[in-house]
Backbone as CSV, one residue per row, in Angstrom:
resi,resn,N_x,N_y,N_z,CA_x,CA_y,CA_z,C_x,C_y,C_z
1,MET,-19.698,32.132,12.970,-18.584,31.363,12.412,-19.081,30.537,11.234
2,GLY,-18.420,30.675,10.086,-18.847,29.954,8.902,-18.511,28.473,8.973
3,ILE,-19.189,27.722,8.165,-18.927,26.284,8.101,-17.637,26.057,7.318
4,PRO,-16.647,25.387,7.910,-15.383,25.172,7.199,-15.563,24.242,6.005
5,THR,-14.708,24.416,5.027,-14.717,23.563,3.838,-13.601,22.532,3.949
6,PHE,-13.946,21.278,3.751,-12.963,20.204,3.845,-12.775,19.548,2.481
7,THR,-11.628,18.936,2.306,-11.330,18.204,1.065,-10.999,16.760,1.419
8,PRO,-12.016,15.914,1.535,-11.775,14.520,1.918,-11.087,13.694,0.845
9,ASP,-11.208,14.094,-0.407,-10.637,13.310,-1.503,-9.354,13.947,-2.023
10,VAL,-8.420,13.101,-2.394,-7.171,13.565,-2.997,-7.435,13.983,-4.440
11,ASP,-6.833,15.077,-4.858,-6.970,15.504,-6.253,-6.269,14.511,-7.177
12,ILE,-6.940,14.138,-8.251,-6.331,13.273,-9.267,-5.648,14.167,-10.293
13,ARG,-4.338,14.054,-10.391,-3.567,14.945,-11.262,-3.365,14.386,-12.661
14,CYS,-3.470,13.064,-12.808,-3.153,12.461,-14.104,-3.840,11.110,-14.222
15,ARG,-4.378,10.827,-15.400,-4.972,9.523,-15.674,-4.323,8.877,-16.907
16,ASP,-3.124,9.294,-17.224,-2.516,8.895,-18.494,-1.608,7.673,-18.411
17,TYR,-1.078,7.353,-17.244,-0.069,6.303,-17.148,-0.695,4.914,-17.120
18,ARG,-0.145,4.014,-17.903,-0.644,2.639,-17.978,-0.089,1.822,-16.812
19,ILE,-0.979,1.128,-16.120,-0.627,0.397,-14.900,-0.476,-1.089,-15.197
20,GLY,0.547,-1.691,-14.607,0.711,-3.137,-14.616,0.565,-3.658,-13.204
21,CYS,-0.348,-4.586,-12.986,-0.675,-5.074,-11.643,-0.060,-6.447,-11.405
22,ILE,0.650,-6.590,-10.301,1.256,-7.859,-9.920,0.556,-8.368,-8.673
23,GLY,-0.108,-9.517,-8.803,-0.901,-10.079,-7.719,-2.350,-10.205,-8.147
24,ALA,-2.997,-11.275,-7.686,-4.398,-11.499,-8.057,-5.233,-11.898,-6.845
25,GLY,-4.749,-11.544,-5.662,-5.497,-11.831,-4.447,-6.519,-10.759,-4.137
26,PHE,-7.046,-10.800,-2.911,-8.130,-9.901,-2.515,-7.752,-8.431,-2.669
27,ILE,-6.557,-8.057,-2.199,-6.170,-6.646,-2.219,-6.169,-6.098,-3.638
28,MET,-5.621,-6.860,-4.560,-5.576,-6.391,-5.943,-6.949,-6.503,-6.602
29,ALA,-7.564,-7.682,-6.486,-8.794,-7.954,-7.230,-9.987,-7.142,-6.740
30,ASP,-10.061,-6.909,-5.428,-11.253,-6.277,-4.870,-11.034,-4.862,-4.355
31,VAL,-9.788,-4.442,-4.263,-9.514,-3.112,-3.719,-8.828,-2.223,-4.761
32,HIS,-7.604,-2.582,-5.147,-6.867,-1.726,-6.087,-7.602,-1.575,-7.417
33,LEU,-7.996,-2.695,-7.998,-8.610,-2.627,-9.326,-9.971,-1.944,-9.287
34,ALA,-10.693,-2.114,-8.195,-11.962,-1.397,-8.048,-11.720,0.111,-7.992
35,ALA,-10.666,0.516,-7.278,-10.339,1.939,-7.181,-9.868,2.491,-8.527
36,TYR,-9.041,1.719,-9.239,-8.583,2.174,-10.555,-9.761,2.351,-11.509
37,ASP,-10.702,1.417,-11.439,-11.871,1.492,-12.308,-12.702,2.740,-11.991
38,GLU,-12.907,2.993,-10.711,-13.706,4.159,-10.310,-13.020,5.468,-10.694
39,ALA,-11.685,5.498,-10.569,-10.941,6.726,-10.867,-10.668,6.907,-12.353
40,GLY,-10.888,5.859,-13.137,-10.629,5.950,-14.568,-9.175,5.791,-14.945
41,PHE,-8.414,5.035,-14.137,-7.005,4.795,-14.437,-6.874,3.603,-15.382
42,PRO,-6.054,3.703,-16.417,-5.924,2.600,-17.381,-5.017,1.479,-16.870
43,VAL,-5.570,0.288,-16.728,-4.785,-0.892,-16.343,-4.467,-1.673,-17.608
44,HIS,-3.197,-1.798,-17.913,-2.759,-2.434,-19.158,-2.570,-3.934,-19.010
45,ALA,-2.047,-4.382,-17.855,-1.670,-5.796,-17.744,-1.732,-6.259,-16.300
46,ILE,-1.779,-7.589,-16.139,-1.755,-8.208,-14.817,-0.943,-9.494,-14.892
47,ALA,-0.323,-9.850,-13.775,0.398,-11.115,-13.644,0.350,-11.536,-12.185
48,SER,0.534,-12.824,-11.949,0.543,-13.330,-10.587,1.363,-14.604,-10.546
49,ARG,1.542,-15.147,-9.346,2.245,-16.427,-9.235,1.436,-17.544,-9.873
50,THR,0.117,-17.385,-9.881,-0.771,-18.373,-10.491,-1.444,-17.723,-11.694
51,GLU,-1.058,-18.158,-12.883,-1.538,-17.501,-14.098,-3.051,-17.603,-14.241
52,SER,-3.629,-18.728,-13.810,-5.075,-18.891,-13.942,-5.833,-17.856,-13.110
53,LYS,-5.307,-17.526,-11.942,-5.943,-16.489,-11.120,-5.830,-15.124,-11.794
54,ALA,-4.673,-14.861,-12.377,-4.494,-13.592,-13.088,-5.475,-13.480,-14.247
55,LYS,-5.683,-14.584,-14.962,-6.624,-14.572,-16.081,-8.049,-14.308,-15.601
56,ALA,-8.417,-14.903,-14.470,-9.769,-14.700,-13.943,-9.989,-13.243,-13.539
57,VAL,-8.995,-12.653,-12.898,-9.112,-11.250,-12.493,-9.118,-10.339,-13.721
58,ALA,-8.309,-10.681,-14.718,-8.279,-9.891,-15.955,-9.632,-9.910,-16.653
59,GLU,-10.267,-11.059,-16.665,-11.590,-11.161,-17.286,-12.614,-10.323,-16.519
60,ARG,-12.528,-10.365,-15.204,-13.467,-9.612,-14.370,-13.352,-8.111,-14.608
61,TRP,-12.105,-7.609,-14.730,-11.887,-6.169,-14.837,-11.528,-5.719,-16.251
62,LYS,-11.645,-6.646,-17.206,-11.392,-6.321,-18.624,-9.978,-5.761,-18.842
63,ILE,-9.005,-6.439,-18.247,-7.600,-6.070,-18.421,-7.089,-6.754,-19.681
64,PRO,-6.543,-6.026,-20.640,-6.252,-6.607,-21.957,-5.106,-7.609,-22.001
65,VAL,-4.117,-7.496,-21.102,-2.921,-8.339,-21.205,-2.708,-9.110,-19.907
66,VAL,-2.487,-10.421,-20.040,-2.111,-11.264,-18.905,-0.728,-11.834,-19.185
67,HIS,0.215,-11.557,-18.300,1.563,-12.092,-18.464,1.718,-13.382,-17.661
68,ALA,2.610,-14.237,-18.133,2.808,-15.536,-17.491,3.437,-15.404,-16.111
69,ASP,4.207,-14.352,-15.895,4.848,-14.152,-14.594,5.106,-12.662,-14.380
70,PRO,5.346,-12.254,-13.129,5.557,-10.834,-12.837,6.751,-10.228,-13.567
71,GLN,7.799,-11.012,-13.763,8.989,-10.489,-14.438,8.664,-10.057,-15.871
72,ALA,7.842,-10.848,-16.548,7.446,-10.493,-17.916,6.627,-9.209,-17.925
73,LEU,5.768,-9.049,-16.936,4.974,-7.815,-16.854,5.878,-6.604,-16.656
74,ILE,6.839,-6.727,-15.757,7.727,-5.599,-15.476,8.514,-5.205,-16.721
75,ARG,8.868,-6.185,-17.548,9.644,-5.907,-18.766,8.770,-5.442,-19.938
76,ASP,7.457,-5.478,-19.765,6.530,-5.009,-20.796,6.673,-3.494,-20.938
77,GLU,7.123,-3.027,-22.095,7.407,-1.604,-22.271,6.152,-0.734,-22.298
78,GLN,4.977,-1.345,-22.348,3.734,-0.585,-22.270,3.358,-0.259,-20.826
79,VAL,3.998,-0.918,-19.876,3.699,-0.696,-18.456,4.515,0.490,-17.951
80,GLU,3.825,1.496,-17.411,4.504,2.688,-16.901,4.489,2.770,-15.374
81,ILE,3.450,2.229,-14.760,3.358,2.171,-13.302,3.238,0.703,-12.902
82,VAL,4.099,0.253,-11.995,4.049,-1.126,-11.519,3.428,-1.134,-10.126
83,ASP,2.312,-1.826,-9.978,1.612,-1.970,-8.697,1.830,-3.393,-8.207
84,ILE,2.542,-3.540,-7.090,2.911,-4.857,-6.572,2.115,-5.148,-5.313
85,ALA,1.297,-6.182,-5.330,0.551,-6.629,-4.155,0.993,-8.049,-3.824
86,TYR,2.183,-8.145,-3.264,2.814,-9.420,-2.921,3.216,-9.395,-1.451
87,PRO,3.445,-10.558,-0.838,3.964,-10.584,0.530,5.298,-9.838,0.628
88,PRO,5.587,-9.240,1.772,6.787,-8.403,1.911,8.094,-9.091,1.529
89,HIS,8.238,-10.366,1.854,9.517,-11.031,1.584,9.716,-11.317,0.095
90,LEU,8.688,-11.103,-0.720,8.801,-11.336,-2.159,8.866,-10.037,-2.968
91,GLN,8.718,-8.903,-2.307,8.624,-7.642,-3.051,9.967,-7.132,-3.557
92,ARG,11.034,-7.358,-2.773,12.307,-6.701,-3.087,12.801,-7.032,-4.495
93,GLU,12.791,-8.302,-4.848,13.283,-8.716,-6.167,12.511,-8.024,-7.283
94,LEU,11.195,-7.921,-7.120,10.366,-7.308,-8.156,10.588,-5.798,-8.231
95,ILE,10.720,-5.160,-7.084,10.964,-3.718,-7.077,12.314,-3.403,-7.712
96,GLU,13.316,-4.202,-7.383,14.647,-3.976,-7.962,14.619,-4.125,-9.480
97,LEU,13.881,-5.120,-9.963,13.766,-5.304,-11.412,13.033,-4.124,-12.048
98,ALA,11.948,-3.684,-11.409,11.179,-2.553,-11.945,12.020,-1.278,-11.981
99,ALA,12.850,-1.091,-10.966,13.679,0.114,-10.901,14.704,0.173,-12.028
100,GLU,15.020,-0.968,-12.605,16.014,-1.029,-13.688,15.410,-0.742,-15.063
101,GLN,14.084,-0.690,-15.144,13.423,-0.550,-16.443,13.226,0.922,-16.802
102,GLY,13.694,1.303,-17.967,13.559,2.689,-18.395,12.127,3.140,-18.586
103,HIS,11.237,2.214,-18.975,9.850,2.599,-19.246,9.004,2.735,-17.985
104,VAL,9.493,2.241,-16.859,8.729,2.315,-15.609,8.919,3.694,-14.986
105,LYS,7.807,4.392,-14.775,7.850,5.750,-14.233,7.638,5.792,-12.728
106,GLY,7.052,4.747,-12.151,6.805,4.731,-10.719,6.407,3.345,-10.255
107,ILE,6.573,3.104,-8.942,6.313,1.789,-8.354,5.473,1.975,-7.100
108,LEU,4.416,1.170,-6.975,3.608,1.119,-5.759,3.784,-0.256,-5.140
109,ALA,4.180,-0.297,-3.864,4.386,-1.565,-3.163,3.492,-1.627,-1.936
110,GLN,3.272,-2.828,-1.455,2.456,-3.007,-0.259,3.278,-2.755,1.001
111,LYS,2.567,-2.463,2.072,3.220,-2.372,3.372,3.182,-3.755,4.029
112,PRO,4.159,-4.061,4.867,5.427,-3.355,4.973,6.263,-3.595,3.721
113,LEU,7.174,-2.683,3.454,7.977,-2.771,2.241,8.810,-4.040,2.210
114,ALA,9.347,-4.439,3.367,10.177,-5.638,3.483,10.098,-6.119,4.930
115,PRO,10.550,-7.338,5.210,10.467,-7.852,6.588,11.335,-7.102,7.589
116,THR,12.423,-6.450,7.137,13.322,-5.761,8.058,13.564,-4.325,7.613
117,PHE,14.000,-3.512,8.577,14.299,-2.112,8.284,15.464,-2.001,7.307
118,GLY,16.474,-2.835,7.488,17.635,-2.791,6.607,17.285,-3.069,5.160
119,GLU,16.453,-4.087,4.936,16.019,-4.390,3.571,15.190,-3.246,2.987
120,SER,14.324,-2.691,3.804,13.486,-1.582,3.337,14.340,-0.393,2.923
121,ARG,15.332,-0.070,3.741,16.212,1.063,3.414,16.964,0.813,2.115
122,ALA,17.430,-0.418,1.921,18.168,-0.742,0.696,17.288,-0.559,-0.537
123,ILE,16.023,-0.955,-0.439,15.092,-0.793,-1.561,14.882,0.688,-1.867
124,VAL,14.651,1.475,-0.827,14.427,2.913,-1.009,15.650,3.574,-1.637
125,GLU,16.825,3.232,-1.149,18.054,3.837,-1.679,18.271,3.473,-3.142
126,LEU,17.944,2.232,-3.512,18.083,1.836,-4.912,17.149,2.654,-5.798
127,CYS,15.886,2.769,-5.391,14.922,3.519,-6.206,15.316,4.988,-6.310
128,GLU,15.832,5.550,-5.230,16.302,6.937,-5.284,17.467,7.071,-6.255
129,ALA,18.389,6.105,-6.220,19.549,6.153,-7.111,19.138,6.029,-8.577
130,LYS,18.069,5.268,-8.825,17.586,5.067,-10.194,16.595,6.145,-10.626
131,GLY,16.242,7.028,-9.719,15.284,8.078,-10.053,13.865,7.577,-10.238
132,LYS,13.514,6.492,-9.540,12.173,5.919,-9.660,11.347,6.236,-8.413
133,PRO,10.258,6.980,-8.539,9.382,7.202,-7.388,8.833,5.873,-6.862
134,LEU,9.006,5.643,-5.569,8.512,4.437,-4.908,7.543,4.861,-3.817
135,SER,6.325,4.351,-3.884,5.321,4.663,-2.873,4.907,3.379,-2.170
136,ILE,4.753,3.477,-0.852,4.295,2.335,-0.062,2.819,2.557,0.253
137,ASN,2.045,1.508,0.163,0.591,1.642,0.273,0.143,1.854,1.722
138,GLN,0.555,2.996,2.279,0.085,3.403,3.599,-1.239,4.133,3.409
139,ASN,-2.275,3.357,3.132,-3.527,3.945,2.671,-4.365,4.582,3.769
140,MET,-4.061,4.295,5.042,-4.912,4.827,6.106,-4.864,6.351,6.145
141,ARG,-3.706,6.943,5.852,-3.610,8.402,5.874,-4.407,9.049,4.743
142,PHE,-4.767,8.264,3.727,-5.564,8.793,2.618,-7.058,8.514,2.786
143,ASP,-7.413,7.810,3.861,-8.830,7.595,4.159,-9.504,8.958,4.342
144,GLN,-10.707,9.086,3.822,-11.389,10.384,3.865,-11.540,10.909,5.290
145,SER,-11.851,10.011,6.227,-12.025,10.454,7.609,-10.713,10.962,8.194
146,MET,-9.596,10.303,7.869,-8.300,10.737,8.381,-7.869,12.060,7.747
147,ARG,-8.159,12.239,6.473,-7.806,13.500,5.807,-8.576,14.680,6.414
148,VAL,-9.857,14.476,6.678,-10.646,15.554,7.283,-10.200,15.794,8.724
149,LEU,-9.884,14.722,9.456,-9.378,14.899,10.818,-8.098,15.730,10.816
150,LYS,-7.200,15.454,9.879,-5.966,16.236,9.764,-6.277,17.706,9.490
151,GLN,-7.255,17.962,8.643,-7.631,19.347,8.340,-8.245,20.035,9.564
152,LEU,-9.017,19.291,10.351,-9.564,19.836,11.596,-8.449,20.196,12.574
153,LEU,-7.471,19.296,12.695,-6.355,19.549,13.607,-5.530,20.748,13.151
154,ASP,-5.245,20.804,11.853,-4.436,21.907,11.330,-5.126,23.258,11.510
155,ALA,-6.459,23.251,11.440,-7.225,24.493,11.609,-7.494,24.820,13.080
156,LYS,-6.984,23.993,13.996,-7.159,24.185,15.444,-8.625,24.164,15.862
157,LEU,-9.446,23.462,15.091,-10.874,23.410,15.407,-11.192,22.417,16.517
158,LEU,-10.220,21.603,16.902,-10.403,20.656,18.003,-9.585,21.056,19.226
159,GLY,-9.046,22.259,19.214,-8.207,22.685,20.323,-6.804,22.100,20.218
160,GLU,-6.093,22.089,21.346,-4.723,21.581,21.386,-4.737,20.102,21.772
161,PRO,-4.279,19.203,20.902,-4.280,17.773,21.239,-3.378,17.486,22.444
162,VAL,-3.875,16.662,23.348,-3.112,16.260,24.527,-2.794,14.771,24.480
163,ILE,-3.763,13.976,24.084,-3.567,12.536,23.985,-4.405,12.015,22.821
164,ALA,-3.891,11.032,22.133,-4.630,10.408,21.030,-4.406,8.904,21.087
165,THR,-5.452,8.147,20.850,-5.349,6.686,20.868,-6.063,6.109,19.656
166,ILE,-5.616,4.952,19.247,-6.313,4.158,18.233,-6.610,2.805,18.858
167,GLU,-7.855,2.418,18.877,-8.249,1.116,19.406,-8.868,0.300,18.284
168,MET,-8.351,-0.889,18.097,-8.880,-1.794,17.077,-9.346,-3.063,17.772
169,ARG,-10.628,-3.292,17.769,-11.189,-4.432,18.491,-11.614,-5.574,17.570
170,ALA,-11.643,-5.308,16.281,-11.983,-6.376,15.333,-10.831,-7.368,15.241
171,ILE,-11.136,-8.620,14.949,-10.100,-9.617,14.695,-9.646,-9.446,13.251
172,PRO,-8.386,-9.095,13.037,-7.927,-8.867,11.660,-7.947,-10.146,10.832
173,HIS,-7.902,-9.941,9.528,-7.733,-11.076,8.616,-6.243,-11.365,8.524
174,TRP,-5.807,-12.430,9.171,-4.381,-12.774,9.169,-4.059,-13.528,7.885
175,GLN,-3.319,-12.876,7.011,-2.940,-13.524,5.759,-1.982,-14.682,6.034
176,GLU,-2.077,-15.708,5.213,-1.374,-16.963,5.472,0.137,-16.777,5.601
177,PHE,0.719,-15.911,4.787,2.178,-15.771,4.812,2.696,-15.192,6.122
178,LEU,1.843,-14.532,6.906,2.285,-13.898,8.143,2.709,-14.908,9.203
179,LYS,2.235,-16.144,9.104,2.551,-17.132,10.140,4.032,-17.466,10.199
180,ASP,4.757,-17.194,9.133,6.188,-17.493,9.098,7.046,-16.314,9.542
181,TYR,6.433,-15.189,9.904,7.203,-14.010,10.290,7.398,-13.974,11.803
182,ASP,8.418,-13.243,12.235,8.701,-13.180,13.672,7.903,-12.094,14.383
183,ARG,7.186,-11.282,13.624,6.300,-10.265,14.189,4.970,-10.349,13.456
184,LEU,3.901,-9.963,14.147,2.588,-10.134,13.527,1.868,-8.803,13.354
185,THR,1.381,-8.248,14.449,0.551,-7.051,14.307,1.343,-5.866,13.768
186,LEU,2.630,-5.761,14.117,3.422,-4.638,13.617,3.510,-4.656,12.102
187,LEU,3.645,-5.843,11.525,3.762,-5.955,10.078,2.420,-5.838,9.372
188,ASN,1.345,-6.204,10.062,0.056,-6.294,9.383,-0.852,-5.092,9.630
189,MET,-1.020,-4.703,10.889,-1.971,-3.634,11.204,-1.330,-2.413,11.860
190,SER,-0.433,-2.647,12.816,0.140,-1.511,13.550,0.921,-0.576,12.650
191,VAL,1.430,-1.094,11.546,2.147,-0.233,10.604,1.226,0.875,10.077
192,HIS,-0.049,0.568,9.919,-1.020,1.591,9.515,-1.232,2.613,10.635
193,HIS,-1.379,2.112,11.851,-1.669,2.995,12.977,-0.496,3.938,13.253
194,LEU,0.716,3.404,13.187,1.896,4.246,13.386,1.987,5.327,12.310
195,ASP,1.696,4.942,11.080,1.795,5.912,9.987,0.756,7.016,10.121
196,VAL,-0.464,6.659,10.476,-1.502,7.699,10.553,-1.261,8.618,11.746
197,MET,-0.665,8.094,12.823,-0.304,8.964,13.943,0.756,9.978,13.511
198,ARG,1.721,9.547,12.720,2.738,10.467,12.196,2.096,11.509,11.280
199,PHE,1.143,11.057,10.475,0.433,11.963,9.563,-0.323,13.041,10.335
200,LEU,-0.968,12.640,11.418,-1.812,13.570,12.172,-1.011,14.480,13.102
201,PHE,0.045,13.921,13.729,0.697,14.642,14.827,2.191,14.894,14.634
202,GLY,2.784,14.378,13.567,4.204,14.610,13.348,5.051,13.413,13.743
203,GLU,6.365,13.591,13.650,7.281,12.480,13.879,7.315,12.062,15.345
204,VAL,7.632,10.809,15.563,7.635,10.206,16.900,8.953,10.519,17.610
205,ALA,8.858,10.926,18.884,10.057,11.193,19.681,10.480,9.969,20.483
206,GLU,9.525,9.172,20.918,9.835,8.012,21.755,8.722,6.994,21.590
207,ILE,9.056,5.730,21.745,8.058,4.676,21.561,8.338,3.516,22.511
208,PHE,7.280,2.892,23.008,7.431,1.638,23.740,6.273,0.738,23.361
209,CYS,6.375,-0.527,23.718,5.389,-1.498,23.244,5.170,-2.589,24.274
210,THR,3.934,-3.025,24.426,3.616,-4.239,25.177,2.749,-5.120,24.289
211,THR,2.830,-6.413,24.471,2.050,-7.350,23.661,1.426,-8.415,24.550
212,ARG,0.411,-9.052,24.021,-0.211,-10.196,24.695,-0.972,-10.996,23.656
213,PRO,-1.263,-12.265,23.932,-2.094,-13.045,23.002,-3.521,-12.509,22.970
214,ASP,-4.202,-12.758,21.868,-5.618,-12.417,21.747,-6.424,-13.635,22.191
215,PRO,-7.110,-13.568,23.326,-7.838,-14.749,23.825,-8.985,-15.185,22.925
216,ARG,-9.428,-14.310,22.038,-10.541,-14.669,21.154,-10.104,-15.598,20.034
217,SER,-8.839,-15.508,19.656,-8.399,-16.263,18.481,-7.179,-17.131,18.722
218,GLY,-6.547,-16.972,19.876,-5.347,-17.755,20.145,-4.103,-17.200,19.500
219,ASP,-4.197,-16.038,18.841,-3.015,-15.443,18.214,-2.075,-14.912,19.287
220,SER,-0.796,-14.991,19.013,0.191,-14.503,19.970,1.094,-13.472,19.321
């Protein structure tokens, strides 16, 4: 039996679109921009709620344009892809504005898209009506290990799956804005786990849930 060939990395189809980044926190400064730099994607501009933070990140990554606020960035006709790394309750207004701009070719938003299913559906329907591709940063399914696992499953190299579990024992980094939400792990971490299970095994037929506080951190 020959050694199977796997494709852990996604093919890059285009490096031509100019990106505008909204947000200057850890996810944008240390994750998205690092990935754009490695892939050779052109970042045209950045903006954040705090202009000084945006300027610092722009200097670090040599981003040529810093806008005073996210709205100005979205209206910048040189921006073709809008990457939004904001808390869920603040994303809708920005996505709606981006969807109205003729020069914007696509929008990337953070997970979860919005605090509620109804709000999320409304955002998706608006972008569909405007013809704007909207992607949610469900990055776990694009992790190299998950992509290869999917290829193993599709090739039946692991046999017939009977049960699958994901166990996360690390204490997550609870972002400050999450304390005001009525749900915690579902919005922050479980959304990744649910998505990757769908990626690996297909759509969910039934679901149930139990919760408890984490005795290590006092989180509930």
